[in-house]
Structure formats: structure tokens, C-alpha cells
C-alpha positions, 0 to 999 in steps of 0.5 A: 500500500505504497499510496497510503505509507505515510499513514497510522498503521491503524488506518491502513488496516481499516484499509487493508480489512476493508480490500480483503472483504472487497468493499474499497471501491463500494465505499469511495462509489458511495462518496463519489457517485459520478464522474466529471465531464471535464474530457479534453484539454480545452475543458481542463484548461477552463476549469483550471482557470475558473479555480485560479481566477479565484483564488489565484488572480495575481498569481502568474497566468498559465500558457498551458493545462493539459490532461497528461498520458505520459504521466504514470502514478507509477512514478508519483506524479499525478499531474505537474507545475512547471515553468518553462524560461528562455532569453528572446531577444535580450528578455527572459520569458517565462511561461508556465504550465499544468499538466494531469495524468490522463488517469483523472480524467474518468474519477470525480469533479472532487478528486480532479479538483485535488490534483487542480489546487495542488498544482495551481499551489506550487505556484505560489508554493514550492515545497511542501510545508505548512505554507503548501498546504494552507493554501490547498485547503484555503482552496477547497477546504477538504484537500486533506480528505480528499488527497486520501480518497484519492490515495483510496482509489489509486490503492483501488486501482494499484491492486488490480481494481477496476476503473470505479466511475468510466462512462460509460460506468456513468449514466445521466443525472438528471437536472445535475449541476455544469461540473466545471462549476467553481465554488468560491468561498 
């Protein structure tokens, strides 16, 4: 259970029991019944920009936001943030990018939001320190729970579990709010 290695042993034991009883997938589906509808790079860009504008208006602009099939969760990269600097005519130009692993095309919006919030927070705070997590919880008050739930899902998948929210598994929810709505505190 590499995704839960830093959690207390008692909590890891509870997760092992859920896996042994075949109840982990049901717990995740109950907590998050449907997948988001952010399927394209353009939709992801719009979603990220909405969050950025809601919480980080003064941060540098993003040049690119995309799903990236080359990011592999097994290498502990759920998403990346990069700053590309180039010298152009005597001036130093930089542009920022956020890339999200394609596995997150088929998860609930809350889990996608956790990844996006994490990468946006890196625009201001480089290290995973107190200030970084304070910024994450400012943008998403349930950040820590969602990070844990995402780790549960990755543990499920790592153990050979099926995709829980694939588009063919999700039905249309009548009267559902748009998947890209950004809640602002």
C-alpha cells in the first residue's frame, strides 16, 4: 500500500480490511457517485483557469493546461507544474504549464479538483510545507480528505481494481449541475 505508507498503521489496517472484504470500491462509489465531465484539454484549461481566477488572481498566467498520457501514477506523478524559461531578444520570458495524468479524466470532480488545487498551490509555494497546505485548504477546505480518498482509489487500482467511474459506467444524472462549476469561498 505505497500510496498510504505515511498514514498511521491503524488506518492502513482498516484499509486492508476494506480491501479484503471487497468493500473499498463500494465505499468510494458511495462517497463519489459520478465522474466529472472534464474530458478535453480545453475543458480542463477552462476549469483550472476558473479555479485560478477564483483564488489566485495575482498569480502568473498559465500558458498551457493539459491531460498528459505520459504521466504515470506509478512514478508518483499525478500532475506536474512547470515553468519554462527562454531568452528571447535579450528578455527572459517564462511560461507556466500544468499537466494532469490522463487517469484523472475518469474520476469524480472532487478528486480532479484536489489534483488541480495541488498544482495551482505550487505556483506560489514550491515546497510541501505548512504554507503550501494552508493554500490548498484555502482553495478546497476538504483538501486533506480528498487527497486521502484519491490515495484510496490509487490503492484500489494498484491492487488490480477496476475503473470505478468510467464514462460507460456513469449514467446521465438529470438536473445535475455543470461539472465545471467552481465554488468560491
